[in-house]
N, C-alpha and C positions, 0 to 999 in steps of 0.2 A: 520074907523079902517083900518090899513095897511093890505093888503092881504099877507098872509103867504103861500109861495109856497114850496112844498116839492119834492125833487128829490133824486136820488140814483145812485151810480156807483159801484155795487158789483162785486166781483171776484168769479167766479165759476171754478171748475176743471173738467177735462175730465177723464173718466175711460174706459178702454177696457178690457173685460174679468176680471172685478173686480179689476184691477190694475190702479193706477193713471198714466196718460201719459201726456206729454207736448202738449200744444196747438199749438206749432210752426209748421207752414205749413198747419194747419187745420183751424185756425180762421183768417178771413180777417180783415183788419184794424189794425192800430197802435195807440198808445197814441197820437201821433202828427196828425195822419190822420185817425180818426175813420171811420168805415164803416157804413154809415147812413142806418137805416132801419125804418120801421113804428114805431112811438112813441119813437124813440131814436137812439142808435147806438151800434155796437159791435166792439170789438177790442182785439188784443192779448196784454196781459200785462205780460211780463216775460214768464212764462210757463202756466199762467192761462188764462181763457176766461173771459174777463171783458165786462160788458155792462153798458150803462147808459140810463136813461130814461128822457123824457121831463119833466120839472117841472110841478107838479100837484097842482091844487087849490081845489081839492075835494078828498075825500077818494076813490070814485069809479074811478076817473081819475087816481089816483095813482095805484090802483089795475090793471086797464086796461093797463096802460103803462108797468107795470112790467110783466104782463102775456103775453102781445103781444111780447115784446122783448125777453123774456125768451123762448117763443115758437119758434121764428125765430132762435134764437141761437141753440136750440136743433135740428131744421131741417137742420141747416148748417152742423152738424156733425152726420148724421143719424146712423153711425156705432159705435157711442160712447155714453156713458151715461154722462149727464151733472149733476154734483152733488154739493150741497151746503155743502162742507166739510170745516170747519175752518182751517184744516191742511191737506196738501197732502204730502205724503212721497215718496221720490225718492232715489234710491241707488246712491252712489257717482259715480259709473261707468256709470249709465244712465245720470246723470247730466253732466258728462264729454263729452257726445256726443252733448250737446246743444250749440248753438252759444252764444258768450259772452254776447250779448245784452239780451238774455233770462235769464241770471243768475244775472244780475245787480239788486241791490235793493236800495231804498231810494234816488232816483235821486233828488227829491224835498223834502225839509225838512217839517216836520209838528211840531206842538207846543203843549206844555202842558199848559192847561188853569190854572192849579193850581200854577205852578211855573213860568209861563209866559216866559218859556225858550224853546229852540229848543230841540226836542227829539233826542236821540242818534241814529245814523244810524245803522241799523241792520247788523249782520254778514252774508254776502252772502254765506259763506262756509258751513253753516248749511244744512244738507241733507233733508230739508223739506221746503215747501213754505206755505204761509198762505193766506186764503181767507177772504177778508174784506166784510163788508156790510155798507159802508159809506153812511151817510144821509146828503143831501144837503138842506140847508135852505135859501130861498130867501125872503128878506124883504126890500131890498134897490136896487138902480140901480146906477152903476158907482162909487161905493165907492173906496177910495184910500186904498189899502191893506197895504201900508207902513205907513199910518197915525197912530200915537201912540194911540190916543184916540179911533179910530175904532178898533185897535188891542185889546185894553183893554176890550172893550165891547164884542168882540168875545170870549175873555178868560172867561168872566163872563157867557156868553151864553153856552159855552162848559161845564162849571162846572154845570150849571143848567140842561143841557141835561144828565149829569152823574146821577142825581137823577131820572129823569123821564124815561130814557132809560137804562143807564149803570147799575144801581143797579138791576132793574128787569131782565135784560138780563142774569144775572148769574144763573137764575133759569131755563132757557130753553137752555142755552149754557154751557155745562159742561166742554168744552175744556179750558185748562189753558196754554197749550204749545204755542199757538199763541202769547200770550203776551210777550214771550221771544223775539219776533221780532217787533210786531206791536200791537196796540189796547189797550195800557194802558189808565187808566182813564184820562179824560180831553183832549184827543188827538183831534186836530183840525187844519184846515187851514183857514185863512181869505180869503174871495172871494169878488169880486166886487159887488156881489149880496147879500152877507151875510156871511155864513161860511159853512164849511164842517166838520161834526162831525165824527170822525174816530175811535171811541172806539169799535163799534159793529163789530162782525164777520158776515159772510154770513148766519149764522144759522137761521136768521129770514125769509130767503127766502123759508124755507121748507114747510110752511103752509100758507093758506089764512088768518087764524086767526092772525098769527104773523105779516104778512104784514100789515093788517089793524091796528093792535096795534101800529106798528111803526109810521104809519101816525097820528093816533089819539094822541099818546103820544107826538109826536113832536109838533103838533098843540097846545095841552094843555100846554106844556112847554113854547112855545113862546108867547102864549096869556098872560100867567102870567108874563113872563119875560118882555115883552114890556109894561106891566101894572105896572112894578116896583117891582114885586115879586123876592125875592132873597133867595130861600130856601137853596141853597148850602152854602151861607154865614152863615145862621142860624145854620145848622148842623155841619159845619166845626169848630165851636167854641168848640164842645164837642167830636167829633169823626173824624177819619181820613178817609174821603170818598174815597180818592185815594187807600189807603191800603185795604179797604173793597172790592173794585172792582178788584184791581190787584191780590188779593189772593182768590177771589171768596168766601168771607166770608158770607155765606147765613144767618147765625145766626144774625149777626149785620146788614146785609142789610135789612132783613125783619122788624127789629125794626124801621128803618127809614121809610121804605115804609108804614108801618101801621100807624106810628105817623103822617106822612105827608099826609096821605090819597091818596097815589099814586096808580096807576092802574097797576096790574100785567098783564103780557101777557096771 
């Protein structure tokens, strides 16, 4: 059986005296040149503090990698609080003090697995920023991300992840404003090792239970998917899964979760 590796590159925010502040000048590393640390790396992403972990082959390795890098990140900014807030609010006056690179959004496009099209670039002028909890899935090596067949498989995998992770996530993540910019249903990027599922916010970083659920739900999803299971296609015949996730429709979400025997966080 193919080994399924699970990684993540969440974005967290900094607070000082209870107020969100930019990570500019505080967080080492950039997207192009991450600052390597034990079990992963940290870097500035816009105004947020992003980190990534080494891909994990077990639940405990996933937890260890997350906790190790998050601890290092917190120790890097000891006078600040590092928070898993899906949305961070900034005044326009404060944002005007930031360098242009810190305000840019959507430099690399992501895709919608349901429509198989590019997602619209977000409006960088909105006076808030969002924190993601992207999950990376590794199942291959050296895939051609421009190959149409591989792209279509990634689309189907992202839709399946919507059922296993996207639908349950609306019960522990009440925020809906983030989806004005990022994180709509089926959001993904193809990767040479598999794909990056981009629908979740950073809210799952708040507890050990949620972290473990993300790993187990991802594994369960991919074991079934690689075995030919296509739950997303089944339910899409009668309901609009995209709409349910994008509007946080818990009433309709729980019907699918219960009917499919999916695991809540």
